[in-house]
Rosetta silent file (secondary structure, phi, psi, omega in degrees, C-alpha in Angstrom):
SEQUENCE: XXXXXXXXXXXXXXXXXXXXXXXXXXXXXXXXXXXXXXXXXXXXXXXXXXXXXXXXXXXXXXXXXXXXXXXXXXXXXXXXXXXXXXXXXXXXXXXXXXXXXXXXXXXXXXXXXXXXXXXXXXXXXXXXXXXXXXXXXXXXXXXXXXXXXXXXXXXXXXXXXXXXXXXXXXXXXXXXXXXXXXXXXXXXXXXXXXXXXXXXXXXXX
SCORE:     score description
SCORE:     0.000 S_00000001
   1 L     0.000  -42.184  178.009   -9.740   -6.659   -1.699 S_00000001
   2 L   -66.658  -34.204 -175.894  -11.591   -4.742   -4.480 S_00000001
   3 L   -82.517   -5.514  174.790   -9.785   -6.676   -7.186 S_00000001
   4 L    74.887   22.463 -179.781  -10.767   -9.967   -5.588 S_00000001
   5 L   -79.581  131.280  177.478   -7.181  -11.203   -5.453 S_00000001
   6 L   -58.510  132.406 -175.012   -6.735  -14.049   -2.889 S_00000001
   7 L   -69.042   -8.135  177.526   -4.747  -12.648    0.109 S_00000001
   8 L  -102.862   -3.411 -178.732   -2.568  -15.699   -0.006 S_00000001
   9 L   -86.964   88.179 -172.204   -1.747  -15.352   -3.699 S_00000001
  10 H   -59.969  -45.372 -177.561    1.669  -13.657   -3.377 S_00000001
  11 H   -63.863  -41.553  177.610    2.360  -13.430   -7.128 S_00000001
  12 H   -68.482  -34.396  174.544   -1.091  -12.008   -7.812 S_00000001
  13 H   -69.786  -40.214  179.777   -0.770   -9.436   -5.075 S_00000001
  14 H   -62.019  -44.871 -177.883    2.719   -8.378   -6.226 S_00000001
  15 H   -65.128  -34.716  174.515    1.480   -7.919   -9.751 S_00000001
  16 H   -62.251  -43.988 -179.293   -1.460   -5.824   -8.482 S_00000001
  17 H   -61.855  -41.897 -178.792    0.933   -3.630   -6.469 S_00000001
  18 H   -58.482  -34.212 -176.711    3.095   -3.081   -9.539 S_00000001
  19 H   -82.174  -22.667 -171.138    0.110   -1.714  -11.507 S_00000001
  20 L   -72.676  143.653  171.620   -1.238    0.568   -8.713 S_00000001
  21 L  -106.972  112.979 -179.122   -0.564    4.326   -8.759 S_00000001
  22 E  -115.853  128.758 -179.880   -0.338    5.591   -5.187 S_00000001
  23 E  -141.475  157.919  174.436   -0.033    9.282   -4.279 S_00000001
  24 E  -120.211  129.438  179.061   -0.411   11.671   -1.408 S_00000001
  25 E  -132.263  165.902  176.412   -1.848   15.096   -1.977 S_00000001
  26 E  -105.816  135.596  175.229   -3.194   17.991    0.187 S_00000001
  27 L   -84.092 -171.718 -176.180   -6.789   19.014   -0.057 S_00000001
  28 L   -65.797  -18.440  175.335   -8.057   22.598    0.181 S_00000001
  29 L   -93.456    6.317  178.717   -7.785   22.463    3.954 S_00000001
  30 L    78.010   13.770  176.604   -4.234   21.330    3.827 S_00000001
  31 L   -90.984  144.592 -178.556   -4.992   17.790    5.009 S_00000001
  32 E   -73.595  133.399  176.392   -3.157   14.897    3.489 S_00000001
  33 E  -125.421  141.668 -176.119   -5.188   12.623    1.239 S_00000001
  34 E  -100.109  123.744  179.282   -4.227    9.234   -0.189 S_00000001
  35 E  -110.326  132.296  177.208   -5.077    8.637   -3.824 S_00000001
  36 E  -116.763  107.033 -175.786   -5.223    5.140   -5.362 S_00000001
  37 L    53.551   40.380  173.055   -5.237    5.254   -9.172 S_00000001
  38 L    88.998   -9.236 -176.757   -6.493    8.797   -8.787 S_00000001
  39 E   -99.141  133.887  177.745   -9.306    7.963   -6.342 S_00000001
  40 E   -71.400  113.851 -178.463   -9.389    9.321   -2.770 S_00000001
  41 L  -120.829   26.863 -177.407   -9.272    6.371   -0.452 S_00000001
  42 L   -59.425  -34.753  176.907   -8.216    8.120    2.729 S_00000001
  43 L   -79.253  -42.392 -171.925  -11.182    6.847    4.634 S_00000001
  44 H   -64.544  -33.168 -178.566  -11.352    3.401    3.067 S_00000001
  45 H   -68.975  -17.804  177.244   -7.758    2.433    4.000 S_00000001
  46 H  -100.479    9.900  178.099   -8.771    2.809    7.757 S_00000001
  47 L   -65.741  145.725 -177.405  -11.825    0.558    7.412 S_00000001
  48 H   -57.933  -40.275  178.972  -11.980   -2.190   10.004 S_00000001
  49 H   -66.632  -32.186  175.613  -11.985   -4.931    7.345 S_00000001
  50 H   -67.119  -46.469  179.852   -8.861   -3.468    5.790 S_00000001
  51 H   -55.039  -37.927 -175.337   -7.183   -3.331    9.239 S_00000001
  52 H   -70.653  -25.494 -174.086   -7.952   -6.972    9.753 S_00000001
  53 H   -96.940  -14.834 -170.472   -6.349   -7.937    6.426 S_00000001
  54 H   -60.422  -48.580 -176.038   -3.239   -5.719    6.494 S_00000001
  55 H   -61.604  -35.019  178.487   -0.987   -8.047    8.362 S_00000001
  56 H   -63.543  -41.714  177.850   -1.762  -11.031    6.170 S_00000001
  57 H   -69.831  -33.740 -174.407   -0.775   -9.067    3.033 S_00000001
  58 H   -73.398  -10.837  178.794    2.174   -7.540    4.767 S_00000001
  59 L   -82.894   -6.821 -173.955    3.822  -10.927    5.366 S_00000001
  60 L   -84.389  120.076 -176.565    4.258  -11.427    1.562 S_00000001
  61 H   -60.943  -41.400 -176.195    7.907  -10.765    0.624 S_00000001
  62 H   -66.514  -34.725  178.415    7.091   -9.790   -2.985 S_00000001
  63 H   -68.371  -46.574 -179.954    4.531   -7.286   -1.886 S_00000001
  64 H   -64.047  -38.056 -178.857    6.840   -5.636    0.633 S_00000001
  65 H   -63.980  -45.255  178.983    9.682   -5.546   -1.882 S_00000001
  66 H   -65.310  -43.482  178.457    7.562   -3.832   -4.512 S_00000001
  67 H   -67.331  -36.910  176.097    6.117   -1.294   -2.095 S_00000001
  68 H   -57.393  -47.371 -178.240    9.566   -0.585   -0.663 S_00000001
  69 H   -57.404  -47.607 -179.006   10.817    0.080   -4.191 S_00000001
  70 H   -60.417  -48.124  179.484    7.961    2.522   -4.842 S_00000001
  71 H   -59.507  -42.418  179.131    8.661    4.291   -1.493 S_00000001
  72 H   -61.949  -38.263  178.352   12.394    4.609   -2.173 S_00000001
  73 H   -61.756  -43.058  174.890   11.591    6.159   -5.523 S_00000001
  74 H   -59.403  -43.914  179.065    9.524    8.839   -3.859 S_00000001
  75 H   -64.554  -28.807  179.556   12.308    9.447   -1.401 S_00000001
  76 H   -82.289  -30.383 -175.587   14.885    9.726   -4.096 S_00000001
  77 H  -111.949   -6.297 -178.481   13.053   12.104   -6.359 S_00000001
  78 L   -98.479    8.894 -176.604   10.804   14.084   -4.041 S_00000001
  79 L    71.398 -161.671 -179.437   13.385   15.981   -1.989 S_00000001
  80 L   -54.458  134.780 -174.073   13.105   15.987    1.812 S_00000001
  81 L  -144.307  144.944  177.167   10.375   13.690    2.852 S_00000001
  82 L  -109.400  123.806 -176.951    8.532   12.445    6.012 S_00000001
  83 L  -118.758  140.879  179.294    7.536    8.771    5.811 S_00000001
  84 L  -121.336  129.133  174.210    5.314    6.850    8.274 S_00000001
  85 L   170.837  170.648 -169.843    5.147    3.126    8.601 S_00000001
  86 L   -84.514   -3.620  174.498    6.156    0.139   10.621 S_00000001
  87 L  -133.481   19.204 -179.734    9.384   -0.634    8.724 S_00000001
  88 H   -58.843  -48.966 -174.860   10.386    2.832    7.465 S_00000001
  89 H   -81.067  -20.876 -179.179   13.361    3.187    9.762 S_00000001
  90 H   -99.710  -28.401 -173.018   14.497   -0.451    9.719 S_00000001
  91 H  -125.449  -54.107 -172.642   13.947   -1.602    6.173 S_00000001
  92 H   -74.384  -49.656  178.145   12.808    1.072    3.648 S_00000001
  93 L  -125.692   64.394 -178.486   15.009    3.968    4.786 S_00000001
  94 L   -61.113  -20.651 -179.639   17.607    2.481    7.155 S_00000001
  95 L   -99.867   13.717 -178.583   19.915    5.449    6.474 S_00000001
  96 L   -58.401  140.628  179.771   17.346    8.177    7.166 S_00000001
  97 L   -70.082  -18.992 -178.228   18.954   11.069    9.103 S_00000001
  98 L  -140.537  126.118 -179.873   16.176   11.231   11.614 S_00000001
  99 L  -132.113  131.902 -179.114   14.039    8.333   12.935 S_00000001
 100 E  -127.858  129.618  179.155   11.240    8.715   15.485 S_00000001
 101 E  -112.175  107.527 -175.966    9.342    5.732   16.801 S_00000001
 102 E   -87.394  135.242 -179.338    5.905    6.882   18.045 S_00000001
 103 E  -141.229  163.925  179.114    4.164    4.639   20.591 S_00000001
 104 L  -165.291  160.392  171.344    1.137    4.812   22.856 S_00000001
 105 L   -58.221  136.185 -177.520   -1.001    2.642   25.097 S_00000001
 106 H   -54.881  -32.126 -179.925   -3.178    0.305   23.075 S_00000001
 107 H   -66.852  -42.540  179.418   -6.308    1.656   24.707 S_00000001
 108 H   -67.533  -41.229  176.856   -5.394    5.209   23.753 S_00000001
 109 H   -60.615  -37.701  176.409   -4.513    4.067   20.237 S_00000001
 110 H   -64.196  -44.912  176.818   -7.959    2.379   19.912 S_00000001
 111 H   -58.412  -44.923 -176.590   -9.709    5.651   20.938 S_00000001
 112 H   -70.167  -35.925  178.720   -7.762    7.598   18.363 S_00000001
 113 H   -67.102  -39.201  178.017   -8.417    5.046   15.657 S_00000001
 114 H   -67.751  -40.946  174.618  -12.183    5.159   16.349 S_00000001
 115 H   -55.943  -47.748 -178.579  -12.086    8.967   16.401 S_00000001
 116 H   -62.811  -35.726  173.201  -10.295    8.871   13.049 S_00000001
 117 H   -69.994  -41.171  178.639  -12.937    6.677   11.462 S_00000001
 118 H   -62.314  -42.673  179.608  -15.755    8.763   12.720 S_00000001
 119 H   -65.515  -39.919 -179.976  -14.095   11.941   11.466 S_00000001
 120 H   -63.247  -27.434  179.923  -13.467   10.317    8.058 S_00000001
 121 L   -91.289    6.210 -179.704  -17.172    9.542    7.951 S_00000001
 122 L    87.153   15.199 -177.797  -18.083   13.144    8.734 S_00000001
 123 L   -88.176 -172.127 -178.450  -18.665   12.579   12.368 S_00000001
 124 L  -115.950   31.629  172.942  -17.406   14.538   15.324 S_00000001
 125 H    69.401 -130.774 -171.150  -14.857   12.118   16.757 S_00000001
 126 H   -56.301  -28.615 -178.594  -15.085   11.233   20.469 S_00000001
 127 H   -66.322  -18.011 -178.077  -18.630   12.598   20.802 S_00000001
 128 H   -89.393   -8.340 -179.873  -19.859    9.848   18.561 S_00000001
 129 L   -82.901  126.728 -178.188  -18.344    7.090   20.644 S_00000001
 130 L   -64.740   99.509  177.061  -20.990    5.671   22.981 S_00000001
 131 L    94.241  -19.939 -169.626  -19.763    6.554   26.432 S_00000001
 132 H   -68.812  -32.948 -178.982  -16.128    7.053   25.449 S_00000001
 133 H   -61.596  -30.069 -176.952  -16.248   10.853   25.716 S_00000001
 134 H   -90.269    1.428  172.183  -17.173   10.550   29.386 S_00000001
 135 L   108.350  -17.603 -179.943  -14.203    8.165   30.101 S_00000001
 136 L   -90.278  128.340 -178.407  -15.853    4.761   30.073 S_00000001
 137 L   -65.202  135.902 -178.133  -14.710    2.671   27.067 S_00000001
 138 L   -87.062  168.204 -178.741  -17.358    1.844   24.495 S_00000001
 139 H   -64.381  -34.357 -179.994  -17.701   -1.600   22.916 S_00000001
 140 H   -67.269  -42.599 -178.803  -16.308   -0.225   19.670 S_00000001
 141 H   -64.603  -37.703 -179.254  -13.155    1.144   21.285 S_00000001
 142 H   -69.379  -40.971 -176.327  -12.597   -2.265   23.129 S_00000001
 143 H   -68.228  -39.176  176.642  -13.059   -4.158   19.917 S_00000001
 144 H   -64.743  -39.412  178.688  -10.539   -1.902   18.067 S_00000001
 145 H   -59.444  -40.192  176.127   -8.134   -2.298   20.981 S_00000001
 146 H   -60.970  -41.313  179.588   -8.190   -6.136   20.589 S_00000001
 147 H   -66.626  -38.520  177.710   -7.613   -5.751   16.876 S_00000001
 148 H   -61.774  -49.914 -177.362   -4.647   -3.412   17.453 S_00000001
 149 H   -64.449  -36.188  179.439   -3.004   -5.783   19.986 S_00000001
 150 H   -67.931  -46.006 -179.602   -3.488   -8.726   17.620 S_00000001
 151 H   -62.859  -44.364  177.988   -2.063   -6.879   14.659 S_00000001
 152 H   -58.683  -41.412 -177.577    0.986   -5.780   16.754 S_00000001
 153 H   -62.018  -51.245 -179.749    1.506   -9.364   17.809 S_00000001
 154 H   -58.189  -44.587 -173.703    1.414  -10.653   14.207 S_00000001
 155 H   -72.168  -35.006  176.697    3.664   -7.883   12.984 S_00000001
 156 H   -63.947  -37.901 -174.033    6.226   -8.440   15.743 S_00000001
 157 H   -89.065   -7.160 -179.209    6.384  -12.100   15.060 S_00000001
 158 L   -66.484  153.000 -178.724    6.592  -12.026   11.233 S_00000001
 159 L   -82.688  -31.958 -176.966    9.924  -13.020    9.732 S_00000001
 160 L   -94.515  117.267  177.193    9.875  -10.265    7.019 S_00000001
 161 L    50.557   61.157 -179.377   10.429   -6.675    8.326 S_00000001
 162 L   -71.900  159.351  177.890    8.994   -7.341   11.796 S_00000001
 163 L   -65.864  116.607  176.819    7.669   -4.421   13.887 S_00000001
 164 L  -162.330  161.326  177.373   10.460   -2.988   15.918 S_00000001
 165 L   -85.439  136.236  172.410   12.119    0.276   16.735 S_00000001
 166 L   -60.439  151.848 -177.531   15.365    1.006   14.803 S_00000001
 167 L   -63.540  -32.030 -178.961   18.390    1.013   17.104 S_00000001
 168 L  -103.028   20.160  177.173   19.033    4.643   16.343 S_00000001
 169 L   -81.756  146.413  171.256   15.379    5.769   16.601 S_00000001
 170 E   -93.179  121.068 -177.708   14.169    8.164   19.229 S_00000001
 171 E   -88.035  125.971 -178.422   11.157    6.706   21.057 S_00000001
 172 E  -123.564  117.925 -179.404    8.362    9.002   21.854 S_00000001
 173 E   -89.092  119.407 -171.964    5.451    7.860   23.956 S_00000001
 174 L  -104.335    7.523 -173.451    2.364    9.826   22.957 S_00000001
 175 L   -49.315  -53.141 -177.878   -0.181    8.312   25.371 S_00000001
 176 L  -102.000   24.676 -174.570   -0.817   11.436   27.379 S_00000001
 177 L  -115.426  149.288  178.676    0.087   13.941   24.786 S_00000001
 178 L   -83.028  163.783  179.562   -2.003   16.127   22.416 S_00000001
 179 H   -58.394  -39.897 -178.067   -1.298   16.172   18.662 S_00000001
 180 H   -64.162  -42.639  178.112    0.230   19.640   19.126 S_00000001
 181 H   -58.734  -44.485 -179.791    2.541   18.413   21.867 S_00000001
 182 H   -65.094  -42.544  179.145    3.692   15.527   19.789 S_00000001
 183 H   -61.289  -42.685  177.572    4.327   17.749   16.773 S_00000001
 184 H   -62.574  -40.891 -179.778    6.411   20.117   18.886 S_00000001
 185 H   -63.361  -45.335 -177.642    8.454   17.243   20.299 S_00000001
 186 H   -68.388  -39.752 -178.647    9.114   15.700   16.912 S_00000001
 187 H   -61.073  -41.823  178.789    9.872   19.047   15.284 S_00000001
 188 H   -65.275  -42.358  173.568   12.529   19.706   18.051 S_00000001
 189 H   -52.295  -47.432 -177.092   13.992   16.200   17.410 S_00000001
 190 H   -70.535  -40.683 -179.439   14.319   16.904   13.772 S_00000001
 191 H   -65.870  -39.923  176.723   15.766   20.393   14.144 S_00000001
 192 H   -64.881  -38.842  178.829   18.296   19.170   16.670 S_00000001
 193 H   -64.840  -46.869 -179.892   19.299   16.269   14.482 S_00000001
 194 H   -64.605  -35.471  178.199   19.745   18.535   11.473 S_00000001
 195 H   -67.164  -44.140 -179.724   21.714   21.035   13.452 S_00000001
 196 H   -64.742  -39.293  179.269   24.004   18.364   14.772 S_00000001
 197 H   -64.436  -43.960  175.088   24.507   16.962   11.230 S_00000001
 198 H   -61.189  -40.475  178.388   25.344   20.482    9.899 S_00000001
 199 H   -62.737  -49.710 -178.057   27.833   20.981   12.784 S_00000001
 200 H   -60.007  -47.907 -179.751   29.511   17.704   12.030 S_00000001
 201 H   -58.552  -40.056 -177.938   29.693   18.371    8.323 S_00000001
 202 H   -68.870  -33.309 -178.870   31.158   21.826    8.966 S_00000001
 203 H   -73.600  -38.293  179.523   33.745   20.391   11.371 S_00000001
 204 H   -68.141  -36.541 -178.270   34.688   17.686    8.861 S_00000001
 205 L   -65.771    0.000    0.000   35.027   20.228    6.087 S_00000001
């Protein structure tokens, strides 16, 4: 969007992706930050306009191929890695030893996305949503919910790397769970999977 490349120009988008340097680092508080050519864009990538355009760009085969190549390079040279994305377990890392498919009710996902945007802007999360903290959905949350459902629909129906759970993924519904609860559940899944793998390898040896 910044470069002014037409979102339907597959060759132009692919060339742009090839030139980009994308990295994830931790800030002084231990939070993950996304760098694009050295610039912190952690807040910008969650902007509503970016959300609305993601699916259109994601349908381009050349773009997905180039990004998948970059992601596999990180996985190959960075040691153990945790990757998040709509095609991580089905396309990018189909042989990953542990796959978790996180899901939640669209309304809850919308509230979380609004909170995320407000926090990125220096706000206080739910307290900044008009009425949402008291339980009644705000217009902002409702608008984001519609955007989420539309993006899900487009991503499920696309022919290239459609949104779906890998057959060997463990599905975790997080609708009524806190971040801490989800982390505990996922950590147990990972630990159990690694223990099972180590036991099998030991038996085979």
